[in-house]
C-alpha positions in Angstrom: 168.8 57.7 239.5 169.2 60.5 242.0 166.0 63.1 241.5 168.3 66.1 241.0 170.4 64.3 238.4 167.3 63.5 236.6 165.7 66.9 236.6 169.0 68.2 235.3 169.1 65.9 232.1 165.6 66.7 231.6 166.6 70.3 231.8 169.2 69.7 229.3 167.0 68.1 226.9 164.2 70.7 227.0 167.2 73.2 226.2 168.3 71.4 223.4 164.5 71.1 222.2 164.2 74.8 222.2 161.6 75.3 225.0 161.3 78.8 226.3 159.2 81.1 228.1 155.7 81.6 226.6 155.4 77.9 225.4 153.3 75.4 226.7 154.6 71.7 227.3 152.5 68.8 228.2 153.8 65.6 229.6 151.9 62.6 228.7 152.0 59.1 230.5 149.8 56.2 230.9 148.5 54.6 234.1 151.2 54.5 236.9 154.4 54.5 234.2 157.0 56.9 234.4 155.5 59.2 237.1 159.0 60.5 238.0 159.5 61.5 234.3 156.6 63.5 234.4 157.8 65.2 237.6 161.4 65.9 236.1 159.9 67.4 232.7 157.6 69.5 234.5 160.3 71.0 236.5 162.6 71.6 233.8 159.8 73.4 231.6 159.2 75.6 234.3 162.9 76.5 234.9 162.9 77.5 231.1 159.9 79.8 231.7 157.3 77.7 230.0 153.7 76.5 231.1 153.6 72.7 231.7 151.0 70.1 232.7 150.8 66.3 232.9 148.1 64.5 231.1 147.8 61.0 232.7 145.7 58.4 230.4 144.3 55.1 231.7 146.3 52.0 231.6 145.7 49.7 228.4 143.3 47.1 228.9 144.7 44.6 226.5 147.4 44.4 223.7 147.5 42.6 220.6 150.8 41.2 220.7 154.0 41.7 222.6 154.5 45.2 221.1 151.4 46.2 219.1 152.1 49.8 217.8 149.6 52.4 216.5 147.4 52.2 219.9 147.7 55.5 221.3 145.5 55.4 224.1 144.0 58.6 222.7 141.4 57.0 220.2 138.2 57.4 222.3 139.6 60.8 223.9 139.0 63.4 221.3 139.3 66.4 223.6 142.5 65.1 224.7 144.0 65.1 221.2 142.8 68.5 220.6 144.5 69.6 223.9 147.8 68.3 222.6 147.3 69.9 219.3 147.0 73.3 220.9 150.4 73.0 222.7 154.2 73.7 221.7 155.5 70.5 222.6 154.5 66.9 223.9 157.1 64.9 225.9 155.5 61.4 225.1 156.2 58.9 227.9 153.9 56.3 226.0 154.9 55.7 222.9 152.6 57.2 220.3 154.5 56.4 217.1 152.7 54.7 214.2 149.2 56.1 215.6 146.8 58.1 213.5 146.6 60.6 216.9 150.4 61.2 216.7 150.2 62.2 213.2 147.4 64.5 214.0 149.2 66.3 216.8 152.3 66.6 214.4 150.2 68.1 211.6 148.9 70.9 214.2 152.4 72.0 214.6 153.1 70.4 217.8 156.5 68.9 218.3 156.8 65.7 220.1 159.7 64.2 222.0 159.4 60.3 223.1 161.4 59.5 226.2 160.5 55.9 227.6 164.1 54.6 228.0 165.8 53.9 231.7 166.9 57.4 233.0 170.8 56.2 233.1 170.4 55.5 229.5 169.1 58.9 228.7 171.9 60.5 230.8 174.8 58.4 229.0 173.0 59.2 225.5 172.4 62.5 225.9 171.9 64.2 222.4 174.8 66.6 220.9 174.7 69.1 217.9 177.9 67.4 216.8 175.9 64.3 216.4 173.0 65.9 214.8 175.2 67.1 212.3 176.6 63.9 211.4 172.8 62.3 211.4 171.6 65.2 208.9 174.6 64.6 206.6 173.4 60.7 206.4 169.9 62.1 205.9 171.1 64.1 202.8 173.0 61.4 201.4 170.0 58.8 201.7 167.3 61.6 200.5 169.4 61.8 197.1 169.6 58.1 196.4 167.4 55.9 194.0 168.5 52.7 195.5 169.7 51.1 198.4 171.5 47.6 198.4 172.4 45.6 201.8 175.0 42.8 201.8 176.7 40.7 204.4 179.3 37.9 204.5 176.3 35.5 205.9 174.6 36.0 202.6 172.3 39.0 202.6 172.0 40.7 199.5 168.8 42.9 199.0 167.7 45.8 197.2 165.3 48.6 198.1 164.0 51.0 195.4 163.8 54.3 196.8 162.2 57.8 196.3 158.6 57.1 196.9 158.8 57.8 200.6 160.9 60.5 202.7 164.1 60.2 204.7 163.7 60.7 208.2 166.2 61.6 211.1 166.5 61.1 214.5 169.0 62.6 216.8 167.3 62.8 220.0 165.5 66.1 220.4 163.3 68.3 218.4 163.2 72.0 218.1 161.2 72.1 215.0 157.2 72.7 214.9 155.5 69.3 213.8 158.8 67.3 214.0 159.1 64.1 216.3 162.2 62.6 217.8 163.0 59.9 220.3 165.6 60.4 223.2 168.0 58.5 222.6 168.4 57.9 219.1 170.9 58.6 216.2 170.0 56.9 212.9 168.7 57.8 209.3 165.9 55.8 207.7 163.6 55.6 204.9 161.3 53.2 203.2 161.5 51.1 200.0 158.5 51.4 197.2 155.6 49.1 198.3 156.7 46.4 195.7 160.2 47.7 195.2 162.1 45.2 197.8 163.6 42.3 196.5 166.2 39.9 197.7 167.5 37.7 200.9 168.3 39.0 204.3 170.5 36.5 206.5 170.3 37.2 210.3 173.4 36.2 211.8 174.1 35.7 216.0 174.3 38.9 217.6 171.8 40.7 215.3 169.1 42.3 217.3 165.5 41.1 217.5 163.2 44.1 218.8 160.7 43.9 220.4 161.8 40.7 221.7 165.0 42.7 223.1 166.9 39.5 222.4 169.9 38.5 220.2 170.0 36.1 217.4 171.0 32.7 218.4 170.8 30.8 215.1 170.8 31.9 211.7 167.7 32.9 209.8 167.1 33.5 206.1 164.3 35.9 205.1 163.2 35.9 201.5 161.7 39.2 200.1 159.8 39.7 196.8 158.0 42.7 195.7 158.0 44.5 199.3 156.7 41.1 201.4 158.3 38.7 203.0 157.6 35.4 201.2 159.4 32.8 203.4 161.1 32.9 206.9 163.4 29.6 208.0 166.4 28.5 209.7 169.9 28.9 208.0 172.0 26.2 207.2 173.2 24.2 210.1 170.6 26.1 212.3 167.9 24.7 214.5 165.5 27.1 213.2 164.6 28.4 216.6 164.8 32.2 215.9 163.1 31.8 212.7 160.2 29.8 214.1 160.0 32.5 216.6 159.7 35.0 214.3 157.3 33.8 212.0 155.2 32.8 215.1 155.0 36.3 216.3 154.1 37.6 212.9 151.4 35.1 212.4 149.7 35.8 215.6 148.7 39.2 214.7 146.6 37.7 211.7 147.3 40.5 209.3 149.4 39.7 205.9 150.5 43.4 206.3 152.6 42.1 209.0 155.0 40.7 206.4 155.6 44.0 204.6 158.6 46.1 204.6 158.9 49.1 207.1 161.8 51.3 207.3 165.4 51.0 206.7 168.7 52.7 207.7 171.6 52.8 209.6 173.1 54.0 212.9 175.5 56.7 213.9 176.2 56.9 217.7 179.4 55.5 218.6 178.6 55.8 222.5 175.8 53.3 222.0 176.7 49.9 222.8 175.6 46.8 220.8 175.5 44.9 224.2 173.0 47.5 225.6 170.4 45.1 226.1 172.5 43.5 228.8 172.5 46.7 230.8 169.2 48.1 230.7 166.3 45.5 230.8 162.9 47.0 230.5 163.8 49.2 227.9 162.8 49.2 224.5 166.1 48.9 222.5 166.7 52.5 221.3 170.6 52.1 222.0 170.7 49.2 219.8 168.9 51.0 217.1 171.4 53.6 217.3 175.0 52.0 217.5 177.5 53.1 215.2 177.5 51.1 212.0 174.4 48.9 212.3 172.1 48.5 209.4 168.6 48.0 210.6 165.7 46.9 208.7 162.1 46.7 209.7 159.2 44.8 209.1 155.4 46.0 209.4 153.9 49.1 208.9 155.1 52.1 206.7 152.5 54.9 207.9 155.1 56.7 209.8 156.7 57.7 206.2 153.2 58.3 204.6 152.6 54.9 203.3 149.4 52.7 203.6 150.4 50.0 205.8 149.3 50.8 209.3 149.6 47.0 210.7 150.1 46.7 214.4 152.7 44.1 213.7 156.3 45.7 213.9 159.6 44.5 214.0 163.1 46.4 214.0 166.2 44.4 213.4 169.6 46.1 213.7 172.4 44.0 212.1 176.2 43.9 212.6 179.0 43.8 210.1 176.6 44.6 207.1 177.5 46.5 204.2 175.1 49.1 202.7 175.3 50.9 199.2 173.5 53.9 198.0 173.3 53.8 194.1 176.4 51.5 194.1 178.4 53.9 196.4 179.5 52.2 199.7 178.1 54.0 202.6 178.5 51.6 205.3 181.5 48.9 205.0 181.3 46.0 207.4 179.9 48.2 209.9 182.4 51.0 209.2 180.9 54.4 207.8 183.0 55.1 204.8 181.8 59.1 204.8 184.2 60.8 206.8 181.7 63.7 207.6 179.5 60.9 209.2 182.2 59.7 211.7 182.8 61.0 215.0 186.1 63.1 215.1 188.3 60.0 216.5 187.5 57.9 213.5 188.1 60.5 210.8 
């Protein structure tokens, strides 16, 4: 992307995020990654009258898996954590989410924005106030619910007992002290009770496996009892390849908590493309988490919601054509949102 254009979209982002004169903004990167992001955000912060600096962490020495979460790179650098706790906003170009260091930084009142996707995607999915309003309406509905049920024509029928964990929303910017968001993003989510998720999820071709950044090719049947996966197998007539890959990946962490239930919710961004993985190789799939009407269930840690599970094994699986009920009220009908206020104007 042209440097001036990237500068411009970062300026628009920081404007949405309320950066102003007298604030201090830090851009966090790791190794040689995303140096151009640091340059653009530093320039943007200065245009808004804020003080800004770049904190660059060493490259990771190793990883516990293809996408092990919770390793912030800050664990052995307490002075860096203290520095990040002392500023108004951190632009995270490393992915701190699920780490105890991120939680400590947020608890100090620092707001955090993660930005790791390709610049072209950031530009196309620039946040809007209208999208934020629709996301927050969804969050209000979800926060009031006691149960969530997900069904699909392929055979999914799973129920989450809600009310134990808070509801969170992502709409692509953060202007509230202590709040985290991810650019781009547009979805709402919560978690089921630790022993309160039961049923079966059937993945169909075209559902998305993140962090594999691939589409399901063969049906997968996942049996869940009391909040944990008890069985993963190929669906009827399937070679079982996707089931084998999913099972092998979780097993590689040697952590039984990797079979636990993480967050669950739905996407609201009509601009996000289901086929997005074919356009931006190298991203982490935020477009796929956000596409309109997807129902996403996740496996692994729930510490993001305040839960006890901090396993590094994490999977997000956005699914197409599912239906979602809150306390028996149909909210997502075969991939279409039923609540008019959550739909974009063109779909009302």
